[in-house]
C-alpha positions in Angstrom: 25.3 15.7 -17.4 23.0 15.9 -14.6 20.1 13.9 -14.8 16.2 14.8 -13.1 13.8 11.7 -12.0 9.8 12.4 -12.4 8.2 9.8 -10.1 4.6 9.6 -11.4 2.2 7.2 -9.0 -0.7 5.8 -10.8 -4.0 3.9 -10.1 -6.8 3.4 -13.0 -5.2 6.6 -14.9 -5.8 5.0 -18.4 -7.0 8.3 -20.0 -4.0 10.5 -18.3 -1.0 8.3 -18.3 -0.4 8.4 -21.8 -0.9 12.4 -22.3 1.5 12.7 -18.8 4.0 10.9 -20.1 3.9 13.0 -23.2 3.7 16.4 -21.5 6.7 15.5 -19.1 8.6 14.7 -21.9 7.9 17.9 -23.5 8.6 20.0 -20.9 11.8 18.5 -20.3 13.0 18.4 -23.6 12.2 22.0 -24.3 13.0 23.8 -21.2 15.8 21.8 -19.5 17.2 20.3 -23.0 20.8 20.3 -20.7 19.8 17.3 -18.5 19.3 13.7 -18.8 15.8 12.1 -17.7 14.3 8.9 -16.8 10.2 8.9 -16.2 9.0 6.1 -13.5 5.5 5.4 -13.6 4.4 3.0 -10.4 1.2 1.5 -10.7 -0.9 0.2 -7.8 -2.2 -2.9 -9.9 -4.8 -0.7 -12.0 -7.8 -3.0 -13.7 -9.0 -0.4 -16.5 -6.2 -0.7 -18.9 -3.3 1.4 -17.6 -0.6 -1.3 -17.2 -1.3 -2.0 -21.1 -0.6 1.7 -21.6 2.2 1.7 -19.6 4.3 -1.0 -21.3 3.2 0.3 -25.0 5.0 3.5 -23.5 8.2 1.7 -21.9 8.4 -0.5 -25.6 8.6 2.4 -27.5 11.1 4.8 -25.0 13.3 3.2 -22.9 13.7 6.0 -20.8 10.2 5.7 -19.5 10.3 2.7 -16.7 7.7 1.4 -14.9 6.8 -0.8 -11.5 3.6 -2.6 -11.7 2.7 -3.8 -7.9 1.2 -6.8 -7.5 -1.7 -5.0 -5.6 -2.9 -1.7 -4.5 -0.4 -0.5 -1.8 -1.9 2.8 -0.9 -1.1 6.3 -1.9 1.9 6.5 0.5 4.1 3.3 0.0 4.1 3.8 -3.9 5.1 6.8 -4.6 7.8 6.7 -1.9 8.9 3.4 -3.2 9.3 4.6 -6.6 11.7 7.6 -5.1 13.6 5.1 -3.9 14.1 3.7 -6.9 15.1 6.7 -8.7 18.8 7.0 -10.0 19.0 11.2 -10.9 20.3 14.0 -9.2 17.0 15.1 -8.0 13.7 13.2 -8.3 10.3 15.6 -8.5 7.2 13.6 -7.6 3.7 14.2 -9.2 0.4 12.8 -9.6 -0.6 11.3 -13.0 -4.2 13.4 -13.1 -2.3 17.0 -14.0 -3.5 18.2 -10.4 0.2 18.9 -10.0 1.4 21.2 -12.3 4.1 20.1 -15.2 5.3 23.5 -15.8 6.5 24.2 -12.5 8.8 21.0 -13.0 11.7 24.1 -14.7 11.0 26.1 -11.8 11.7 23.6 -9.5 15.0 22.6 -11.3 16.1 26.4 -11.0 15.5 26.3 -7.2 17.4 23.4 -6.8 20.3 24.7 -8.9 20.5 27.7 -6.6 21.4 25.2 -3.8 18.1 24.1 -2.7 17.6 20.7 -1.6 13.8 20.4 -1.5 11.2 22.3 -3.4 8.2 21.8 -2.3 4.8 22.6 -4.1 2.1 24.8 -1.7 -1.3 25.1 -2.8 -2.4 28.6 -2.1 -6.3 28.1 -3.7 -7.8 25.2 -5.8 -10.2 24.5 -8.6 -11.7 21.5 -6.7 -15.0 21.7 -4.5 -14.7 24.6 -2.4 -16.0 23.1 0.6 -12.9 20.0 0.3 -10.6 22.9 0.2 -11.9 24.3 3.6 -12.2 20.7 5.1 -8.3 20.0 4.0 -8.0 24.0 5.4 -8.9 23.2 8.3 -7.5 19.7 8.8 -3.5 21.0 8.0 -3.8 23.9 10.4 -5.3 20.8 13.4 -2.3 18.7 12.7 0.3 21.8 12.4 -1.0 22.8 15.6 -0.5 19.5 16.9 2.6 18.3 15.9 6.3 18.9 17.0 7.5 18.6 13.5 4.9 21.7 12.2 3.7 19.7 9.0 3.4 21.6 6.5 0.3 23.4 5.1 -1.7 22.3 1.9 1.7 20.2 0.8 0.9 16.9 -1.0 4.2 15.6 -1.8 4.6 17.5 -4.8 7.9 18.9 -5.2 11.8 18.5 -5.6 14.1 16.1 -3.9 17.8 16.4 -4.2 19.6 13.1 -4.0 20.9 13.4 -0.8 17.2 13.6 0.5 16.6 10.6 -1.1 19.3 8.4 0.3 17.9 9.6 3.6 14.3 8.2 2.7 16.1 4.7 1.8 18.0 4.8 5.1 14.6 5.6 6.8 13.2 1.7 6.7 9.6 3.1 7.6 7.0 0.6 6.8 4.8 3.3 6.8 6.3 6.3 5.2 4.1 9.5 5.4 6.7 11.8 3.0 4.5 15.2 3.9 5.7 14.5 8.0 9.2 13.2 6.6 9.9 16.9 4.6 8.1 18.6 7.7 10.4 17.3 10.4 14.0 16.9 8.1 13.3 19.7 5.6 15.1 22.5 7.1 18.4 20.7 7.0 18.2 20.6 3.3 17.7 24.1 2.7 13.9 23.6 1.7 11.8 26.4 0.0 8.2 26.5 -1.1 7.0 27.3 -4.6 3.1 28.6 -4.6 0.5 27.3 -7.1 -3.0 26.9 -7.7 -4.3 23.6 -8.0 -6.0 23.2 -11.0 -8.9 20.6 -11.9 -8.3 16.7 -12.8 -8.5 16.6 -16.4 -9.5 13.3 -16.6 -11.3 10.2 -14.8 -12.7 10.5 -11.4 -10.5 10.9 -8.2 -9.8 7.9 -6.1 -9.6 9.4 -2.9 -13.1 9.0 -0.7 -13.7 9.1 2.7 -11.9 6.4 4.0 -8.6 7.2 1.9 -8.8 10.9 3.8 -9.7 9.5 6.8 -6.4 7.2 6.5 -4.2 9.8 5.9 -5.5 12.1 8.5 -5.3 9.3 11.3 -1.5 8.5 9.9 -0.7 12.2 10.2 -1.8 12.3 13.4 -0.9 9.0 15.1 2.7 9.6 13.5 3.4 12.8 14.5 0.7 14.0 17.3 0.9 13.0 21.1 -2.3 14.7 21.9 -4.9 12.1 21.5 -2.8 10.3 23.9 -2.3 13.3 26.4 -6.1 14.5 25.8 -7.4 10.9 26.8 -5.6 10.8 30.0 -6.4 14.5 30.7 -10.2 14.1 29.9 -10.6 10.7 31.3 -9.4 12.3 34.8 -11.6 15.1 34.6 -14.8 12.6 33.7 -13.6 10.8 37.0 -13.3 13.2 39.3 -16.4 14.8 37.8 -18.2 11.4 38.5 -16.4 10.9 42.0 -18.2 14.4 42.7 -21.3 13.8 41.2 -21.2 10.3 43.3 -20.3 11.7 46.8 -22.8 14.9 46.3 -25.8 12.4 46.2 -24.6 10.1 49.2 -24.5 13.2 51.3 -27.7 14.6 50.1 -29.4 10.6 50.8 -27.7 10.6 53.7 -28.8 13.7 55.1 -32.1 13.6 53.3 -33.4 10.0 53.5 -36.9 10.7 53.9 -37.6 12.5 51.1 -34.7 12.3 48.7 -36.7 10.6 45.4 -34.2 11.4 42.5 -34.5 8.2 41.2 -31.9 6.3 38.6 -31.6 9.4 36.9 -28.0 10.9 38.0 -26.6 7.2 37.8 -27.9 6.8 34.1 -26.3 10.2 32.9 -23.1 9.2 34.7 -23.0 5.5 32.8 -23.2 7.2 29.5 -21.4 10.0 30.1 -18.4 7.8 31.3 -19.4 5.0 28.4 -19.2 7.7 25.8 -15.9 9.1 26.9 -14.4 5.5 26.9 -15.6 4.9 23.7 -14.5 7.9 21.8 -10.8 7.4 23.6 -10.8 3.4 23.1 -11.0 3.9 19.2 -8.0 6.4 19.4 -6.0 4.0 20.9 -6.8 1.6 18.7 -5.4 4.3 15.8 -2.2 4.5 17.7 -1.9 0.6 18.2 -3.1 0.0 14.3 0.1 2.2 14.0 2.2 0.6 16.4 1.1 -2.8 14.5 1.9 -2.0 10.9 5.0 -0.9 12.1 5.9 -4.2 13.9 4.7 -6.4 11.4 7.2 -4.4 9.2 5.8 -5.9 5.8 7.4 -4.2 2.4 6.7 -1.0 1.3 5.5 -2.8 -1.9 5.7 -5.9 -3.7 6.7 -5.8 -7.5 5.3 -7.8 -10.1 7.8 -6.6 -12.5 9.4 -3.8 -13.9 10.1 -2.7 -17.1 13.5 -0.4 -18.2 15.0 -1.1 -15.2 19.2 -2.3 -15.2 19.1 -5.7 -13.9 21.7 -5.3 -11.1 24.8 -7.7 -12.3 24.8 -11.0 -10.8 27.8 -12.4 -8.8 30.3 -14.8 -10.4 30.0 -18.2 -8.7 33.7 -17.8 -7.6 33.1 -14.4 -6.0 30.0 -15.5 -4.6 31.4 -18.5 -3.1 34.4 -16.6 -1.8 31.9 -14.0 0.3 30.1 -17.2 1.7 34.0 -18.5 3.3 34.3 -15.2 4.6 31.3 -15.4 6.4 
């Protein structure tokens, strides 16, 4: 019997977590009874009672599993880590706020059975704020045009992944994984297909996305999958330097030839200083984003640190004699 893993990251979703578990189980039991399954929640140190709800779910159903993190490791590390802990023949990753439709699970599985190793859910429209959706569309198009990996528009990571792709994720050893970029980069080799859907509104609670989290996501994709920022800094820096040099030469020659009537004052110098200063500050900040990305990768902290896990099988411990023999061989 094939096994389906459902990965659901959550943070302060006390109003949604039980209903999400029940909704997923109902779909799996009714539409896909021929499959075994596991539901893996990974919690980013919730403070609203979500953890207590998860512990209750796990105590009542051994197919519901939970990983409780010691702190909030962000919107990318946590689901990526949980996907790597899954044991199914395929893994479906979805949010806990019902904005990733549970009803699409059977559709994903049918496409997987046809031979597609990756099935990506693509938002064609959304019931969220129209202005936010417009900004997302602009962002996706901009990153797609600048990236060599051709990032997928309106793809959030919601989709199905075959166990062969999950094994690839385990081998990447990436401390700041960006699943959207990884799927875009390697997806074609896994016979990827897209399934379109309309994103519904969040069922309950408040979104945890804010300007900082959206900016963080944008910068991670920008600094991980594009070179245009650094190239732009080089080209614009050269152009600004050339223009400043030409202006300086012009005023030098003009002052020499019209020394008796030259009264331009300090205005050209002030304009030049502000122009160069603004260009430099902008690109120093941009370079800082790239350096921050590099620094995070070099430090190579773990993806997450677990506080505890529930309903996972413990790894068998080595017998003392076996451990001693391995030590002797080393």
